[in-house]
C-alpha positions as CSV (number, residue, x, y, z in Angstrom):
1,M,-6.4,34.6,-30.3
2,K,-5.8,32.9,-26.9
3,V,-2.8,33.6,-24.7
4,E,-2.2,31.4,-21.7
5,F,0.9,31.3,-19.5
6,S,2.3,28.1,-18.1
7,L,3.2,27.8,-14.4
8,E,6.9,28.1,-15.3
9,E,6.3,31.4,-17.2
10,V,4.3,32.9,-14.3
11,Q,7.1,31.8,-11.9
12,A,9.7,33.5,-14.1
13,M,7.5,36.7,-14.0
14,L,7.3,36.5,-10.3
15,D,11.1,36.1,-10.0
16,A,11.6,39.1,-12.2
17,V,9.4,41.2,-9.9
18,V,10.4,39.9,-6.5
19,G,14.1,39.6,-7.2
20,P,14.7,43.3,-7.5
21,L,12.4,44.0,-4.6
22,S,14.7,42.0,-2.3
23,E,17.7,44.2,-3.3
24,L,16.1,47.5,-2.5
25,K,18.3,49.6,-0.2
26,G,15.5,50.8,2.1
27,L,14.4,47.3,3.2
28,S,15.6,46.0,6.5
29,R,17.3,42.6,6.7
30,T,14.2,41.1,8.3
31,D,12.0,42.3,5.5
32,K,14.4,40.9,2.9
33,A,14.5,37.6,4.7
34,A,10.7,37.5,5.0
35,L,10.4,38.2,1.3
36,R,12.9,35.5,0.4
37,R,11.2,33.0,2.7
38,W,7.8,33.8,1.2
39,R,9.2,33.3,-2.3
40,Q,11.0,30.1,-1.5
41,D,8.4,28.5,0.7
42,G,5.0,29.9,-0.3
43,M,5.4,30.3,-4.0
44,R,6.9,27.0,-5.1
45,A,5.8,25.5,-8.4
46,T,3.8,22.8,-6.6
47,S,2.0,25.1,-4.1
48,A,-1.7,26.0,-4.3
49,D,-0.8,29.7,-4.1
50,M,1.3,29.4,-7.3
51,Q,-1.5,27.5,-9.1
52,L,-3.9,30.3,-8.0
53,L,-1.6,33.0,-9.2
54,T,-1.2,31.3,-12.6
55,E,-5.0,31.0,-13.0
56,K,-5.5,34.6,-12.0
57,A,-2.8,35.8,-14.4
58,N,-4.4,33.8,-17.3
59,A,-7.9,35.1,-16.4
60,D,-6.7,38.7,-16.3
61,I,-5.0,38.3,-19.7
62,A,-8.2,36.8,-21.2
63,Q,-10.3,39.6,-19.8
64,S,-8.0,42.2,-21.1
65,H,-8.1,40.6,-24.6
66,E,-11.9,40.5,-24.5
67,N,-12.1,44.1,-23.5
68,R,-9.8,45.1,-26.3
69,E,-11.9,43.2,-28.8
70,A,-15.0,44.9,-27.6
71,R,-13.5,48.4,-27.9
72,E,-12.4,47.6,-31.5
73,I,-16.0,46.7,-32.4
74,V,-17.4,49.9,-30.9
75,K,-14.8,52.1,-32.4
76,P,-16.0,54.0,-35.6
77,D,-14.2,53.3,-38.8
78,W,-13.3,56.9,-39.5
79,V,-11.2,57.3,-36.3
C-alpha cells in the first residue's frame, strides 16, 4: 500500500499546525507577524521550500510504512 500526499494536502496540514501557533497568548506581536510572514511568503505552494516539505513528508510516511511491515514480519504468530 502506498500513501502519498499532494502539495495541497501538505499545505493544509501546515495550515492546521501553524494557524493555532499564531494565536498563542504567549507570543509577542513581532513573533506572530514573523510566523505569518514566513507562512505567506516562504511556504507558498509554488515555493521550493513547500516542494521540499512535501517530498520529506512523503518520504517519512513511506519509511514509517516500511518499518511497520518489517515489524509485522519479525513478530511471532503466537503474540
